[in-house]
PALO-122092 format. One record per residue (C-alpha): residue number from 1; residue in one letter; x, y, z. Coordinates in Angstrom, 2 decimals. Layout:
N
<tiza n="NUM" res="A" xx="X" yy="Y" zz="Z"/>
...
# end
This chain:
327
<tiza n="1" res="M" xx="-0.01" yy="0.09" zz="-0.37"/>
<tiza n="2" res="L" xx="1.11" yy="3.15" zz="-1.04"/>
<tiza n="3" res="T" xx="0.68" yy="5.21" zz="2.18"/>
<tiza n="4" res="D" xx="2.85" yy="2.26" zz="4.09"/>
<tiza n="5" res="K" xx="5.59" yy="2.95" zz="1.38"/>
<tiza n="6" res="V" xx="5.48" yy="6.55" zz="2.43"/>
<tiza n="7" res="R" xx="5.76" yy="5.94" zz="6.50"/>
<tiza n="8" res="E" xx="8.40" yy="3.57" zz="5.90"/>
<tiza n="9" res="L" xx="10.83" yy="5.73" zz="3.87"/>
<tiza n="10" res="Q" xx="10.06" yy="8.56" zz="6.36"/>
<tiza n="11" res="Q" xx="11.36" yy="6.71" zz="9.01"/>
<tiza n="12" res="S" xx="13.91" yy="5.17" zz="7.87"/>
<tiza n="13" res="G" xx="14.84" yy="6.50" zz="4.58"/>
<tiza n="14" res="P" xx="17.19" yy="9.03" zz="3.69"/>
<tiza n="15" res="T" xx="16.45" yy="13.04" zz="3.63"/>
<tiza n="16" res="P" xx="16.09" yy="13.89" zz="0.22"/>
<tiza n="17" res="N" xx="18.99" yy="16.55" zz="-1.27"/>
<tiza n="18" res="I" xx="17.42" yy="18.64" zz="-4.10"/>
<tiza n="19" res="L" xx="18.53" yy="21.11" zz="-5.84"/>
<tiza n="20" res="V" xx="16.34" yy="23.71" zz="-7.38"/>
<tiza n="21" res="I" xx="17.48" yy="25.70" zz="-10.36"/>
<tiza n="22" res="G" xx="15.14" yy="28.43" zz="-11.47"/>
<tiza n="23" res="D" xx="13.70" yy="31.85" zz="-11.62"/>
<tiza n="24" res="L" xx="13.68" yy="33.76" zz="-8.33"/>
<tiza n="25" res="M" xx="11.00" yy="36.39" zz="-7.49"/>
<tiza n="26" res="I" xx="9.59" yy="37.92" zz="-4.72"/>
<tiza n="27" res="D" xx="5.78" yy="37.97" zz="-4.26"/>
<tiza n="28" res="H" xx="4.60" yy="41.49" zz="-2.46"/>
<tiza n="29" res="Y" xx="1.20" yy="41.73" zz="-1.27"/>
<tiza n="30" res="I" xx="-0.97" yy="45.33" zz="-0.19"/>
<tiza n="31" res="I" xx="-3.93" yy="44.26" zz="1.25"/>
<tiza n="32" res="G" xx="-6.77" yy="46.90" zz="2.31"/>
<tiza n="33" res="D" xx="-10.09" yy="47.93" zz="1.90"/>
<tiza n="34" res="A" xx="-11.87" yy="49.79" zz="-0.97"/>
<tiza n="35" res="T" xx="-15.01" yy="51.52" zz="-0.32"/>
<tiza n="36" res="R" xx="-14.75" yy="54.60" zz="-2.55"/>
<tiza n="37" res="L" xx="-13.79" yy="55.89" zz="-6.11"/>
<tiza n="38" res="S" xx="-11.20" yy="58.21" zz="-6.75"/>
<tiza n="39" res="P" xx="-11.97" yy="61.58" zz="-7.78"/>
<tiza n="40" res="E" xx="-8.74" yy="61.66" zz="-10.08"/>
<tiza n="41" res="A" xx="-9.92" yy="58.49" zz="-12.09"/>
<tiza n="42" res="P" xx="-12.55" yy="55.87" zz="-12.34"/>
<tiza n="43" res="V" xx="-10.29" yy="53.69" zz="-9.92"/>
<tiza n="44" res="P" xx="-10.82" yy="51.92" zz="-6.15"/>
<tiza n="45" res="I" xx="-8.71" yy="53.66" zz="-3.63"/>
<tiza n="46" res="V" xx="-7.41" yy="51.08" zz="-1.60"/>
<tiza n="47" res="N" xx="-6.82" yy="51.97" zz="2.17"/>
<tiza n="48" res="V" xx="-4.09" yy="49.60" zz="2.94"/>
<tiza n="49" res="K" xx="-4.25" yy="47.41" zz="6.08"/>
<tiza n="50" res="K" xx="-1.54" yy="45.15" zz="5.75"/>
<tiza n="51" res="E" xx="1.45" yy="44.36" zz="3.75"/>
<tiza n="52" res="F" xx="3.98" yy="41.57" zz="3.26"/>
<tiza n="53" res="T" xx="6.32" yy="39.60" zz="0.92"/>
<tiza n="54" res="T" xx="6.64" yy="35.70" zz="0.31"/>
<tiza n="55" res="P" xx="9.42" yy="33.89" zz="-1.73"/>
<tiza n="56" res="G" xx="8.15" yy="33.38" zz="-5.17"/>
<tiza n="57" res="G" xx="9.01" yy="31.49" zz="-8.04"/>
<tiza n="58" res="A" xx="11.61" yy="28.73" zz="-7.89"/>
<tiza n="59" res="A" xx="11.79" yy="29.84" zz="-3.95"/>
<tiza n="60" res="N" xx="8.27" yy="29.19" zz="-3.61"/>
<tiza n="61" res="V" xx="9.55" yy="25.40" zz="-5.17"/>
<tiza n="62" res="A" xx="12.14" yy="25.27" zz="-1.98"/>
<tiza n="63" res="Q" xx="9.46" yy="26.06" zz="0.31"/>
<tiza n="64" res="N" xx="7.25" yy="23.42" zz="-0.35"/>
<tiza n="65" res="L" xx="10.68" yy="20.63" zz="-0.44"/>
<tiza n="66" res="L" xx="11.44" yy="22.35" zz="3.06"/>
<tiza n="67" res="S" xx="7.93" yy="21.75" zz="4.43"/>
<tiza n="68" res="L" xx="7.91" yy="18.16" zz="3.17"/>
<tiza n="69" res="G" xx="11.68" yy="18.02" zz="5.05"/>
<tiza n="70" res="A" xx="14.01" yy="17.82" zz="2.21"/>
<tiza n="71" res="K" xx="17.23" yy="19.19" zz="2.61"/>
<tiza n="72" res="I" xx="17.46" yy="22.19" zz="-0.31"/>
<tiza n="73" res="S" xx="20.02" yy="24.36" zz="-2.27"/>
<tiza n="74" res="L" xx="18.54" yy="26.96" zz="-4.53"/>
<tiza n="75" res="A" xx="20.21" yy="28.17" zz="-7.39"/>
<tiza n="76" res="G" xx="18.89" yy="31.53" zz="-9.68"/>
<tiza n="77" res="I" xx="19.77" yy="35.34" zz="-10.12"/>
<tiza n="78" res="T" xx="18.63" yy="38.33" zz="-8.27"/>
<tiza n="79" res="G" xx="19.33" yy="41.79" zz="-9.05"/>
<tiza n="80" res="D" xx="21.69" yy="43.51" zz="-6.64"/>
<tiza n="81" res="D" xx="19.12" yy="45.59" zz="-4.63"/>
<tiza n="82" res="A" xx="17.01" yy="45.79" zz="-0.69"/>
<tiza n="83" res="D" xx="14.95" yy="42.74" zz="-2.69"/>
<tiza n="84" res="A" xx="17.74" yy="40.54" zz="-3.41"/>
<tiza n="85" res="V" xx="18.62" yy="40.75" zz="0.34"/>
<tiza n="86" res="R" xx="15.19" yy="40.53" zz="1.54"/>
<tiza n="87" res="L" xx="14.61" yy="37.62" zz="-0.32"/>
<tiza n="88" res="T" xx="17.91" yy="35.69" zz="0.50"/>
<tiza n="89" res="D" xx="17.67" yy="36.62" zz="4.39"/>
<tiza n="90" res="I" xx="14.16" yy="35.04" zz="4.34"/>
<tiza n="91" res="L" xx="15.81" yy="31.96" zz="2.33"/>
<tiza n="92" res="V" xx="18.58" yy="31.67" zz="4.65"/>
<tiza n="93" res="E" xx="16.53" yy="32.08" zz="8.29"/>
<tiza n="94" res="E" xx="14.46" yy="29.05" zz="6.90"/>
<tiza n="95" res="G" xx="17.29" yy="27.35" zz="6.45"/>
<tiza n="96" res="I" xx="17.65" yy="26.85" zz="2.93"/>
<tiza n="97" res="N" xx="21.54" yy="26.56" zz="0.93"/>
<tiza n="98" res="V" xx="21.42" yy="30.19" zz="-1.23"/>
<tiza n="99" res="D" xx="25.52" yy="29.82" zz="-2.27"/>
<tiza n="100" res="G" xx="23.85" yy="29.12" zz="-5.65"/>
<tiza n="101" res="I" xx="22.24" yy="32.89" zz="-6.00"/>
<tiza n="102" res="F" xx="24.12" yy="35.00" zz="-7.96"/>
<tiza n="103" res="K" xx="23.67" yy="38.88" zz="-8.40"/>
<tiza n="104" res="D" xx="23.62" yy="40.41" zz="-11.84"/>
<tiza n="105" res="I" xx="23.58" yy="44.40" zz="-11.49"/>
<tiza n="106" res="T" xx="21.94" yy="44.81" zz="-14.84"/>
<tiza n="107" res="R" xx="18.63" yy="43.92" zz="-13.46"/>
<tiza n="108" res="P" xx="16.53" yy="44.33" zz="-10.40"/>
<tiza n="109" res="T" xx="14.97" yy="41.38" zz="-8.31"/>
<tiza n="110" res="T" xx="11.91" yy="40.39" zz="-10.03"/>
<tiza n="111" res="V" xx="8.90" yy="41.53" zz="-7.86"/>
<tiza n="112" res="K" xx="4.92" yy="40.98" zz="-8.47"/>
<tiza n="113" res="T" xx="3.44" yy="43.59" zz="-6.44"/>
<tiza n="114" res="R" xx="-0.84" yy="42.56" zz="-5.72"/>
<tiza n="115" res="I" xx="-2.50" yy="45.14" zz="-4.87"/>
<tiza n="116" res="M" xx="-6.07" yy="43.65" zz="-2.92"/>
<tiza n="117" res="A" xx="-8.99" yy="44.69" zz="-1.96"/>
<tiza n="118" res="G" xx="-9.84" yy="41.88" zz="0.39"/>
<tiza n="119" res="S" xx="-9.97" yy="38.82" zz="-1.18"/>
<tiza n="120" res="H" xx="-10.15" yy="40.27" zz="-4.60"/>
<tiza n="121" res="Q" xx="-7.18" yy="41.11" zz="-6.77"/>
<tiza n="122" res="L" xx="-7.09" yy="44.83" zz="-8.06"/>
<tiza n="123" res="V" xx="-4.47" yy="44.84" zz="-9.95"/>
<tiza n="124" res="R" xx="-0.79" yy="43.52" zz="-10.19"/>
<tiza n="125" res="V" xx="2.37" yy="45.47" zz="-11.04"/>
<tiza n="126" res="D" xx="5.79" yy="43.55" zz="-12.10"/>
<tiza n="127" res="R" xx="9.17" yy="44.63" zz="-11.70"/>
<tiza n="128" res="E" xx="11.40" yy="42.55" zz="-13.69"/>
<tiza n="129" res="V" xx="13.92" yy="42.19" zz="-16.86"/>
<tiza n="130" res="T" xx="13.45" yy="39.21" zz="-18.89"/>
<tiza n="131" res="N" xx="16.95" yy="39.51" zz="-21.30"/>
<tiza n="132" res="P" xx="18.79" yy="35.96" zz="-20.80"/>
<tiza n="133" res="L" xx="21.84" yy="36.50" zz="-18.84"/>
<tiza n="134" res="N" xx="24.87" yy="37.51" zz="-20.69"/>
<tiza n="135" res="E" xx="27.62" yy="34.97" zz="-21.35"/>
<tiza n="136" res="A" xx="30.14" yy="35.67" zz="-18.93"/>
<tiza n="137" res="L" xx="27.73" yy="35.48" zz="-16.01"/>
<tiza n="138" res="Q" xx="26.14" yy="32.32" zz="-17.96"/>
<tiza n="139" res="A" xx="29.48" yy="30.85" zz="-17.72"/>
<tiza n="140" res="E" xx="30.07" yy="31.57" zz="-14.12"/>
<tiza n="141" res="F" xx="26.68" yy="30.49" zz="-12.82"/>
<tiza n="142" res="F" xx="27.34" yy="27.02" zz="-14.81"/>
<tiza n="143" res="E" xx="30.53" yy="26.40" zz="-13.20"/>
<tiza n="144" res="Q" xx="29.45" yy="26.84" zz="-9.43"/>
<tiza n="145" res="I" xx="26.37" yy="25.03" zz="-10.00"/>
<tiza n="146" res="K" xx="28.16" yy="21.96" zz="-11.17"/>
<tiza n="147" res="T" xx="29.04" yy="20.87" zz="-7.50"/>
<tiza n="148" res="G" xx="25.51" yy="21.40" zz="-6.57"/>
<tiza n="149" res="I" xx="24.44" yy="19.15" zz="-8.96"/>
<tiza n="150" res="A" xx="27.04" yy="16.61" zz="-8.17"/>
<tiza n="151" res="Q" xx="25.61" yy="17.04" zz="-4.45"/>
<tiza n="152" res="A" xx="22.21" yy="16.40" zz="-5.34"/>
<tiza n="153" res="D" xx="19.44" yy="13.19" zz="-5.57"/>
<tiza n="154" res="I" xx="17.44" yy="14.97" zz="-7.93"/>
<tiza n="155" res="V" xx="17.25" yy="18.62" zz="-9.83"/>
<tiza n="156" res="I" xx="14.60" yy="20.47" zz="-10.57"/>
<tiza n="157" res="F" xx="14.17" yy="23.26" zz="-13.14"/>
<tiza n="158" res="S" xx="11.58" yy="25.71" zz="-12.22"/>
<tiza n="159" res="D" xx="11.45" yy="28.17" zz="-15.42"/>
<tiza n="160" res="Y" xx="9.25" yy="31.15" zz="-15.16"/>
<tiza n="161" res="N" xx="10.39" yy="32.82" zz="-18.46"/>
<tiza n="162" res="K" xx="12.73" yy="35.92" zz="-16.73"/>
<tiza n="163" res="G" xx="15.70" yy="35.36" zz="-18.42"/>
<tiza n="164" res="L" xx="18.33" yy="32.70" zz="-16.66"/>
<tiza n="165" res="F" xx="17.25" yy="29.49" zz="-18.78"/>
<tiza n="166" res="S" xx="18.78" yy="30.23" zz="-21.84"/>
<tiza n="167" res="E" xx="18.76" yy="27.23" zz="-24.93"/>
<tiza n="168" res="R" xx="22.45" yy="27.31" zz="-24.06"/>
<tiza n="169" res="L" xx="22.42" yy="27.35" zz="-20.34"/>
<tiza n="170" res="T" xx="19.77" yy="24.95" zz="-19.83"/>
<tiza n="171" res="Q" xx="21.54" yy="22.34" zz="-22.07"/>
<tiza n="172" res="Q" xx="24.70" yy="22.81" zz="-20.42"/>
<tiza n="173" res="L" xx="22.77" yy="22.12" zz="-16.87"/>
<tiza n="174" res="I" xx="20.88" yy="19.38" zz="-18.09"/>
<tiza n="175" res="D" xx="23.81" yy="17.49" zz="-19.98"/>
<tiza n="176" res="E" xx="26.04" yy="18.11" zz="-16.57"/>
<tiza n="177" res="A" xx="23.32" yy="16.38" zz="-14.32"/>
<tiza n="178" res="N" xx="22.95" yy="13.44" zz="-16.78"/>
<tiza n="179" res="N" xx="26.62" yy="12.57" zz="-16.92"/>
<tiza n="180" res="Q" xx="26.47" yy="12.85" zz="-13.13"/>
<tiza n="181" res="G" xx="23.58" yy="9.76" zz="-13.11"/>
<tiza n="182" res="K" xx="20.96" yy="12.76" zz="-11.89"/>
<tiza n="183" res="K" xx="17.11" yy="13.02" zz="-13.20"/>
<tiza n="184" res="V" xx="16.25" yy="16.44" zz="-14.24"/>
<tiza n="185" res="V" xx="12.26" yy="17.69" zz="-13.98"/>
<tiza n="186" res="I" xx="11.32" yy="20.32" zz="-15.25"/>
<tiza n="187" res="D" xx="8.74" yy="22.93" zz="-14.61"/>
<tiza n="188" res="P" xx="8.64" yy="24.48" zz="-18.36"/>
<tiza n="189" res="K" xx="7.67" yy="28.14" zz="-19.66"/>
<tiza n="190" res="G" xx="7.52" yy="29.40" zz="-23.12"/>
<tiza n="191" res="L" xx="7.27" yy="27.95" zz="-26.45"/>
<tiza n="192" res="N" xx="10.87" yy="26.45" zz="-27.03"/>
<tiza n="193" res="Y" xx="10.74" yy="23.01" zz="-25.33"/>
<tiza n="194" res="G" xx="13.48" yy="21.87" zz="-27.40"/>
<tiza n="195" res="K" xx="15.98" yy="23.63" zz="-24.89"/>
<tiza n="196" res="Y" xx="14.89" yy="21.19" zz="-22.71"/>
<tiza n="197" res="K" xx="16.34" yy="18.19" zz="-24.47"/>
<tiza n="198" res="G" xx="17.10" yy="15.07" zz="-22.16"/>
<tiza n="199" res="A" xx="15.15" yy="16.02" zz="-19.43"/>
<tiza n="200" res="Y" xx="13.61" yy="13.09" zz="-17.41"/>
<tiza n="201" res="I" xx="10.48" yy="14.85" zz="-16.50"/>
<tiza n="202" res="I" xx="8.75" yy="17.75" zz="-18.33"/>
<tiza n="203" res="K" xx="5.42" yy="18.90" zz="-16.56"/>
<tiza n="204" res="P" xx="3.36" yy="21.40" zz="-18.84"/>
<tiza n="205" res="N" xx="-0.33" yy="22.65" zz="-17.77"/>
<tiza n="206" res="R" xx="-2.24" yy="21.91" zz="-20.33"/>
<tiza n="207" res="K" xx="-2.07" yy="25.65" zz="-21.66"/>
<tiza n="208" res="E" xx="1.28" yy="25.39" zz="-21.90"/>
<tiza n="209" res="L" xx="1.32" yy="21.88" zz="-23.14"/>
<tiza n="210" res="A" xx="-0.86" yy="23.05" zz="-26.47"/>
<tiza n="211" res="E" xx="1.26" yy="26.28" zz="-27.06"/>
<tiza n="212" res="A" xx="4.26" yy="24.42" zz="-27.14"/>
<tiza n="213" res="A" xx="3.12" yy="21.98" zz="-29.17"/>
<tiza n="214" res="K" xx="1.70" yy="24.26" zz="-31.70"/>
<tiza n="215" res="T" xx="-1.87" yy="22.55" zz="-31.16"/>
<tiza n="216" res="E" xx="-4.75" yy="25.51" zz="-31.51"/>
<tiza n="217" res="K" xx="-6.73" yy="23.69" zz="-27.99"/>
<tiza n="218" res="I" xx="-6.61" yy="20.62" zz="-26.41"/>
<tiza n="219" res="T" xx="-9.91" yy="19.46" zz="-25.11"/>
<tiza n="220" res="N" xx="-9.86" yy="15.82" zz="-24.36"/>
<tiza n="221" res="I" xx="-7.45" yy="13.31" zz="-23.30"/>
<tiza n="222" res="E" xx="-6.47" yy="11.98" zz="-26.88"/>
<tiza n="223" res="E" xx="-5.56" yy="15.73" zz="-27.69"/>
<tiza n="224" res="V" xx="-3.40" yy="15.50" zz="-24.49"/>
<tiza n="225" res="Q" xx="-1.80" yy="12.25" zz="-25.23"/>
<tiza n="226" res="Q" xx="-1.26" yy="13.41" zz="-29.26"/>
<tiza n="227" res="A" xx="0.22" yy="17.08" zz="-27.81"/>
<tiza n="228" res="A" xx="2.92" yy="14.68" zz="-25.17"/>
<tiza n="229" res="R" xx="3.98" yy="12.86" zz="-27.65"/>
<tiza n="230" res="I" xx="4.95" yy="15.64" zz="-29.72"/>
<tiza n="231" res="I" xx="6.59" yy="17.00" zz="-27.04"/>
<tiza n="232" res="L" xx="8.42" yy="13.73" zz="-26.11"/>
<tiza n="233" res="K" xx="9.72" yy="13.33" zz="-29.76"/>
<tiza n="234" res="Q" xx="11.22" yy="16.85" zz="-29.88"/>
<tiza n="235" res="T" xx="12.91" yy="16.71" zz="-26.26"/>
<tiza n="236" res="G" xx="13.22" yy="12.77" zz="-25.42"/>
<tiza n="237" res="A" xx="12.44" yy="13.16" zz="-22.52"/>
<tiza n="238" res="E" xx="11.22" yy="10.05" zz="-20.67"/>
<tiza n="239" res="Y" xx="8.03" yy="11.21" zz="-19.05"/>
<tiza n="240" res="I" xx="5.33" yy="14.31" zz="-19.96"/>
<tiza n="241" res="V" xx="3.14" yy="15.15" zz="-16.53"/>
<tiza n="242" res="V" xx="0.30" yy="17.35" zz="-17.25"/>
<tiza n="243" res="T" xx="-1.11" yy="18.98" zz="-14.93"/>
<tiza n="244" res="L" xx="-5.11" yy="19.12" zz="-16.15"/>
<tiza n="245" res="S" xx="-6.55" yy="21.10" zz="-13.63"/>
<tiza n="246" res="E" xx="-10.45" yy="19.65" zz="-13.15"/>
<tiza n="247" res="Q" xx="-9.60" yy="16.87" zz="-14.57"/>
<tiza n="248" res="G" xx="-6.58" yy="15.56" zz="-12.78"/>
<tiza n="249" res="M" xx="-2.81" yy="14.27" zz="-14.04"/>
<tiza n="250" res="A" xx="-2.01" yy="12.85" zz="-17.04"/>
<tiza n="251" res="I" xx="1.50" yy="10.56" zz="-16.77"/>
<tiza n="252" res="I" xx="2.43" yy="9.86" zz="-20.84"/>
<tiza n="253" res="S" xx="5.70" yy="7.97" zz="-21.80"/>
<tiza n="254" res="E" xx="6.89" yy="7.06" zz="-25.23"/>
<tiza n="255" res="L" xx="4.76" yy="3.04" zz="-24.31"/>
<tiza n="256" res="T" xx="2.39" yy="4.09" zz="-21.85"/>
<tiza n="257" res="Y" xx="-0.33" yy="6.60" zz="-20.83"/>
<tiza n="258" res="K" xx="-2.39" yy="7.14" zz="-17.00"/>
<tiza n="259" res="L" xx="-4.62" yy="9.32" zz="-16.04"/>
<tiza n="260" res="L" xx="-5.20" yy="10.29" zz="-12.14"/>
<tiza n="261" res="P" xx="-8.48" yy="11.66" zz="-11.59"/>
<tiza n="262" res="V" xx="-8.43" yy="15.12" zz="-10.31"/>
<tiza n="263" res="K" xx="-8.03" yy="14.75" zz="-6.14"/>
<tiza n="264" res="A" xx="-9.81" yy="18.50" zz="-4.34"/>
<tiza n="265" res="T" xx="-13.20" yy="18.62" zz="-3.38"/>
<tiza n="266" res="S" xx="-13.23" yy="22.06" zz="-3.45"/>
<tiza n="267" res="V" xx="-11.02" yy="24.91" zz="-5.09"/>
<tiza n="268" res="F" xx="-10.20" yy="28.16" zz="-3.34"/>
<tiza n="269" res="D" xx="-6.78" yy="29.16" zz="-5.02"/>
<tiza n="270" res="V" xx="-4.63" yy="27.63" zz="-7.34"/>
<tiza n="271" res="T" xx="-1.90" yy="29.79" zz="-6.59"/>
<tiza n="272" res="G" xx="1.69" yy="28.07" zz="-6.49"/>
<tiza n="273" res="A" xx="-0.26" yy="24.41" zz="-7.11"/>
<tiza n="274" res="G" xx="2.39" yy="23.88" zz="-10.14"/>
<tiza n="275" res="D" xx="5.05" yy="24.44" zz="-7.61"/>
<tiza n="276" res="T" xx="3.68" yy="22.08" zz="-4.50"/>
<tiza n="277" res="V" xx="3.18" yy="19.27" zz="-7.83"/>
<tiza n="278" res="I" xx="7.03" yy="19.52" zz="-9.09"/>
<tiza n="279" res="A" xx="8.44" yy="19.60" zz="-5.49"/>
<tiza n="280" res="T" xx="6.50" yy="16.94" zz="-4.15"/>
<tiza n="281" res="M" xx="6.85" yy="14.58" zz="-7.50"/>
<tiza n="282" res="A" xx="10.91" yy="15.44" zz="-6.77"/>
<tiza n="283" res="Y" xx="10.61" yy="15.03" zz="-3.27"/>
<tiza n="284" res="F" xx="9.44" yy="11.35" zz="-3.55"/>
<tiza n="285" res="M" xx="11.30" yy="10.55" zz="-6.48"/>
<tiza n="286" res="A" xx="14.27" yy="11.15" zz="-4.65"/>
<tiza n="287" res="Q" xx="13.19" yy="8.69" zz="-1.74"/>
<tiza n="288" res="G" xx="12.98" yy="5.98" zz="-4.00"/>
<tiza n="289" res="M" xx="9.15" yy="5.95" zz="-5.24"/>
<tiza n="290" res="N" xx="8.55" yy="5.57" zz="-9.09"/>
<tiza n="291" res="V" xx="7.13" yy="8.37" zz="-11.16"/>
<tiza n="292" res="E" xx="3.47" yy="6.98" zz="-10.91"/>
<tiza n="293" res="E" xx="3.48" yy="6.74" zz="-7.07"/>
<tiza n="294" res="A" xx="5.67" yy="10.10" zz="-6.83"/>
<tiza n="295" res="C" xx="2.76" yy="11.45" zz="-9.46"/>
<tiza n="296" res="E" xx="0.06" yy="10.13" zz="-7.12"/>
<tiza n="297" res="L" xx="1.18" yy="11.49" zz="-4.02"/>
<tiza n="298" res="A" xx="1.43" yy="15.03" zz="-5.70"/>
<tiza n="299" res="N" xx="-1.81" yy="15.30" zz="-6.87"/>
<tiza n="300" res="H" xx="-3.18" yy="14.57" zz="-3.54"/>
<tiza n="301" res="A" xx="-0.37" yy="17.40" zz="-2.13"/>
<tiza n="302" res="A" xx="-1.98" yy="19.79" zz="-4.86"/>
<tiza n="303" res="A" xx="-5.54" yy="18.84" zz="-3.90"/>
<tiza n="304" res="I" xx="-4.63" yy="20.11" zz="-0.09"/>
<tiza n="305" res="V" xx="-3.04" yy="23.58" zz="-1.57"/>
<tiza n="306" res="I" xx="-5.50" yy="24.64" zz="-3.61"/>
<tiza n="307" res="R" xx="-8.16" yy="24.37" zz="-0.71"/>
<tiza n="308" res="Q" xx="-6.22" yy="27.39" zz="1.18"/>
<tiza n="309" res="T" xx="-5.89" yy="31.00" zz="-0.30"/>
<tiza n="310" res="G" xx="-2.34" yy="32.07" zz="-1.68"/>
<tiza n="311" res="A" xx="0.97" yy="29.77" zz="-2.45"/>
<tiza n="312" res="A" xx="0.26" yy="27.67" zz="0.30"/>
<tiza n="313" res="V" xx="2.65" yy="24.58" zz="0.97"/>
<tiza n="314" res="T" xx="2.06" yy="21.07" zz="2.59"/>
<tiza n="315" res="T" xx="3.86" yy="17.84" zz="4.91"/>
<tiza n="316" res="V" xx="3.85" yy="14.48" zz="4.51"/>
<tiza n="317" res="D" xx="1.66" yy="13.72" zz="7.51"/>
<tiza n="318" res="E" xx="-1.03" yy="16.22" zz="5.39"/>
<tiza n="319" res="I" xx="-0.63" yy="14.16" zz="2.23"/>
<tiza n="320" res="L" xx="-0.90" yy="10.73" zz="4.00"/>
<tiza n="321" res="E" xx="-4.12" yy="12.25" zz="6.20"/>
<tiza n="322" res="D" xx="-5.75" yy="13.40" zz="2.59"/>
<tiza n="323" res="I" xx="-4.77" yy="10.01" zz="1.37"/>
<tiza n="324" res="S" xx="-6.43" yy="8.16" zz="4.21"/>
<tiza n="325" res="G" xx="-9.51" yy="10.43" zz="4.60"/>
<tiza n="326" res="R" xx="-10.35" yy="9.35" zz="0.99"/>
<tiza n="327" res="S" xx="-9.77" yy="5.84" zz="1.43"/>
# end
């Protein structure tokens, strides 16, 4: 039984050592009341009640892994600014290794500011530069990260299309991981999936898969399989794992296909659910689970976090409780 296997690994298995490489950002929330319109323009006036920041992007993947119990190293790029200091201070305080985080003086640290009236988002303001890193910084980054790849049990790429994953650097990192026998699990972004050639798992959602496979739309499971096989052929990946919202999750390889039905009984907020899925998959694979088992557990993890508001995380105990509550 899957729950028994999880409990046994939690008690006697090794602590997974996972390297997360990806686009780092800060999620900044300004929350207040909006009861009147501005006399200057037809927009609401927000009377601020609270304001806070949380790590976002690849840093949120790292926090999900931390909550599950992994040992994490995080690699990426920030600006050389106060937001970078704020982000790294939070991560260090939580016990995440930040030796792989580099500063780029030509860009700001990516910050997404959400201005909200209660639970309703009025506007989002992004501060970012998404140009690729210059060649010298790419080379320096790769040399530094090689050691982290050697020490990791599994490697996650968290691509938010913010400039880190150029085709050249992405291929260098995948080749290095493959040479060292380390599986690469990718949360993709953008249209160029060719840069992910050689990855073990690529995990798009339905919309991302349709765009990457140059399919007009995906409306049924047969079309999911057809689009996934285009990406399999393009990248040579072992598996495409597709998150399908209300339909659950599909696991597609060269020879097999399996649909895991959705586990959520209610949905409040899907923010960060993709981060939870890839973190949970990688965590349990690093503990020795096969892909199908890891995806089943990730499906339960996603069901837990989307019942909460904001970018939530979950624990192994909560995943086991969720499974038990459905059996």
